[in-house]
N, C-alpha and C positions, 0 to 999 in steps of 0.2 A: 781453195784456189778459185772455185766457181763464184764464191762470194766476192772476191777481189775483182773478178772479171765483170760481175754484175754491177758493182759500185762504179767501176770505171766507165761502163756503158751508160749508166745513169747520168754521170757527170757529163759525158759527151752529148747525151740527149738534151741536157739543160742548156748547152751553149747555143746561142743564136747561130743560124746558118748564114754565112756572109756571102755576098757576091764575090767573085774572083778578084784578087788583087792584081793590079797591073801598074805600069809606071804612072798612069793617070789616076790610079786608085790605090795609093799605098795602104799597107795594113792598118795604120792608125785611122784611116779615113774609110774603112770598109763600111758598106751600107748593108743593113739587115732588113729583111721583110718584116712587116708589122707583126705577123703571126709568130715569128721567131722571137721578137722582142717581148711580146706578151708572155710566151712560154717561159722565157728566162728572166722575167721582170723582177723577181725577188732578188736574184743575184746581181743583175746588171743595172737595174734601175732603182732598187731598194723599195719597191712598192708591190702590192698584190697584183695579180693578173687583172682583177676587176678595175683597179685604179689605172693601170696601164691601158686597158681597153678604152676607158672613158677618155683618156688623154688623146687617143688617136682618132676618136670620132670626129668626123668632119674634116679630117686632114686631106690634103691634096696629093700627098706623096704616098708611094707604096713601099718605099725603103727609107731608112734613116740611119745616120751614124749613131753610135752610143751617145755621144755628146748632144746631138740634136734631140734624141729621144729623151734624155735626162732633162733638157731644157723644156721640152714640150710637157713632160710630166710635172715639172715644178710650176709651170704656168697654170696648168690645169688644177693642181692642188691649191694654188693660191687664189683662184677665182672665188668671188663672193657668191654664195648661194642665194638666189632670189626666189621667193614663192611664185608659183605659177598663177 
């Protein structure tokens, strides 16, 4: 029984923490802090935490929707690498 509780707690810990929903912020448009998106990046964004961290560097926002974060990550991964 304690194993089940631990695995449930682990899954809850992996979920990004969202700002509260309201009529102006419906659940599908919830915004998540960058740290939460990085922590749950494998499940929600399909990339490693390191890739997610790189995608958020230089961003002006502190929170993103899942769709915004996915778009940002895709743009980051699609950039051409240039030598310094």
